[in-house]
MARVEXMI-879575 format. One line per 4 residues: number of its first residue (from 0); for each residue x, y, z of C-alpha. Coordinates in steps of 0.1 Angstrom, whole numbers. Example, Ala and Ser with C-alpha at 12.3 -4.5 7.8 and 13.67 -1.06 7.14 Angstrom:
BEGIN
0) 123,-45,78 ~ 137,-11,71
***
This chain:
BEGIN
0) -61,-1268,-469 ~ -28,-1250,-475 ~ 1,-1254,-451 ~ 2,-1217,-440
4) -36,-1218,-433 ~ -32,-1251,-415 ~ -4,-1238,-393 ~ -17,-1203,-385
8) -54,-1205,-384 ~ -62,-1241,-376 ~ -41,-1241,-345 ~ -58,-1209,-333
12) -92,-1224,-341 ~ -84,-1256,-322 ~ -73,-1237,-291 ~ -105,-1216,-292
16) -127,-1246,-299 ~ -112,-1268,-271 ~ -105,-1243,-244 ~ -128,-1214,-252
20) -160,-1226,-234 ~ -141,-1236,-202 ~ -124,-1202,-201 ~ -157,-1184,-206
24) -175,-1204,-180 ~ -147,-1201,-155 ~ -145,-1163,-160 ~ -183,-1161,-155
28) -181,-1181,-122 ~ -151,-1161,-108 ~ -160,-1126,-120 ~ -198,-1124,-119
32) -211,-1114,-84 ~ -241,-1138,-87 ~ -233,-1165,-113 ~ -268,-1179,-110
36) -285,-1146,-119 ~ -303,-1147,-153 ~ -284,-1117,-166 ~ -250,-1133,-160
40) -261,-1166,-175 ~ -274,-1149,-206 ~ -241,-1129,-210 ~ -222,-1162,-206
44) -242,-1180,-232 ~ -240,-1151,-257 ~ -203,-1150,-252 ~ -201,-1187,-261
48) -222,-1182,-292 ~ -200,-1154,-302 ~ -170,-1177,-298 ~ -188,-1202,-321
52) -193,-1174,-347 ~ -156,-1167,-345 ~ -148,-1204,-353 ~ -172,-1203,-383
56) -155,-1170,-395 ~ -121,-1186,-392 ~ -132,-1216,-413 ~ -147,-1195,-441
60) -125,-1163,-440 ~ -91,-1175,-429 ~ -89,-1212,-438 ~ -110,-1204,-469
64) -129,-1236,-466 ~ -166,-1244,-469 ~ -186,-1252,-438 ~ -190,-1287,-452
68) -153,-1291,-440 ~ -167,-1292,-404 ~ -197,-1315,-413 ~ -223,-1288,-421
72) -248,-1300,-447 ~ -277,-1279,-460 ~ -288,-1302,-488 ~ -308,-1327,-467
76) -321,-1308,-438 ~ -352,-1330,-432 ~ -330,-1361,-431 ~ -306,-1345,-408
80) -334,-1335,-384 ~ -347,-1371,-385 ~ -313,-1384,-376 ~ -312,-1359,-348
84) -344,-1372,-333 ~ -330,-1408,-334 ~ -297,-1396,-319 ~ -315,-1378,-291
88) -336,-1409,-283 ~ -303,-1430,-281 ~ -287,-1404,-259 ~ -317,-1401,-235
92) -319,-1438,-232 ~ -282,-1440,-224 ~ -286,-1412,-199 ~ -315,-1429,-181
96) -296,-1462,-180 ~ -265,-1444,-166 ~ -285,-1426,-139 ~ -302,-1459,-129
100) -268,-1475,-126 ~ -256,-1446,-105 ~ -286,-1449,-82 ~ -281,-1487,-78
104) -245,-1479,-67 ~ -256,-1451,-44 ~ -241,-1424,-65 ~ -259,-1390,-65
108) -263,-1372,-98 ~ -286,-1345,-111 ~ -302,-1335,-78 ~ -288,-1300,-77
112) -305,-1268,-90 ~ -315,-1266,-126 ~ -299,-1244,-152 ~ -320,-1214,-144
116) -353,-1206,-127 ~ -363,-1187,-159 ~ -375,-1209,-187 ~ -363,-1185,-215
120) -328,-1186,-200 ~ -328,-1224,-198 ~ -339,-1226,-235 ~ -311,-1202,-245
124) -286,-1224,-226 ~ -297,-1257,-241 ~ -298,-1241,-276 ~ -263,-1228,-271
128) -251,-1262,-258 ~ -264,-1280,-289 ~ -249,-1254,-313 ~ -216,-1245,-297
132) -205,-1278,-283 ~ -212,-1297,-315 ~ -195,-1271,-337 ~ -165,-1268,-315
136) -159,-1303,-300 ~ -173,-1324,-329 ~ -173,-1306,-362 ~ -142,-1284,-359
140) -120,-1303,-335 ~ -125,-1337,-350 ~ -120,-1326,-386 ~ -90,-1304,-379
144) -73,-1328,-356 ~ -77,-1356,-382 ~ -62,-1333,-408 ~ -33,-1325,-385
148) -26,-1360,-372 ~ -40,-1383,-399 ~ -55,-1404,-371 ~ -93,-1402,-367
152) -93,-1421,-334 ~ -70,-1395,-318 ~ -90,-1368,-335 ~ -122,-1381,-320
156) -108,-1392,-286 ~ -89,-1361,-275 ~ -119,-1337,-277 ~ -141,-1363,-262
160) -119,-1368,-231 ~ -115,-1330,-226 ~ -153,-1325,-232 ~ -160,-1349,-204
164) -133,-1336,-180 ~ -146,-1300,-185 ~ -178,-1312,-166 ~ -157,-1317,-135
168) -179,-1294,-115 ~ -206,-1321,-117 ~ -183,-1345,-100 ~ -171,-1379,-112
172) -207,-1388,-120 ~ -211,-1358,-142 ~ -178,-1366,-160 ~ -190,-1401,-166
176) -223,-1392,-181 ~ -207,-1365,-202 ~ -182,-1390,-215 ~ -210,-1415,-223
180) -232,-1390,-242 ~ -202,-1374,-258 ~ -190,-1408,-270 ~ -224,-1414,-286
184) -224,-1380,-303 ~ -188,-1385,-314 ~ -195,-1419,-328 ~ -225,-1406,-347
188) -205,-1377,-361 ~ -177,-1401,-373 ~ -204,-1423,-390 ~ -225,-1396,-407
192) -204,-1364,-407 ~ -237,-1346,-403 ~ -232,-1316,-380 ~ -268,-1304,-382
196) -280,-1339,-370 ~ -255,-1337,-341 ~ -267,-1302,-332 ~ -304,-1311,-332
200) -298,-1344,-313 ~ -277,-1326,-287 ~ -303,-1299,-283 ~ -332,-1324,-279
204) -312,-1344,-253 ~ -308,-1312,-232 ~ -342,-1297,-240 ~ -364,-1326,-230
208) -352,-1332,-194 ~ -345,-1295,-187 ~ -374,-1277,-203 ~ -401,-1301,-216
212) -404,-1326,-187 ~ -403,-1300,-159 ~ -429,-1278,-176 ~ -462,-1277,-156
***
């Protein structure tokens, strides 16, 4: 990566990757008359997917780097999907354990309204979460921060902490579980550098409890 590209475009990409989703979700909450309406949720999710597309455009058109520079692999899709299933199983087990611990301590978590009353909207939301949050907080943020700092632990830790804190509307319990699951996803990414596996694992982790299990 050349110095001009690193200075100009990578910093812009990092700002968008780390703060873009919270800005969009805050704008949605403050500016939309009924933030729980399906139309508003769909608009929010499409805006976040558009932000993700901008990041991918910055990588290929402005940094002039392949998508493999953010962990995307297309040469072993079946293996990546298999790893994604195992990653989701680990995340779900960790989430169940964390929720059981919360209950034993008298901490309430996950008893509010679901993502949406409309199943298609919920599916869109969990798909967006798997795609956007892994591209932005794992693939792009980790790789570019490591390039900038030369320190993989800082590169992994800073996006993880911010990812967890951005769940503040779910309270301390939500921040805690976001940190736990984010740490698992981050550790897996550092190990395999397989963005597709992360995306699929994240998607399944959200899809199973929010769509599959509540289905009649």
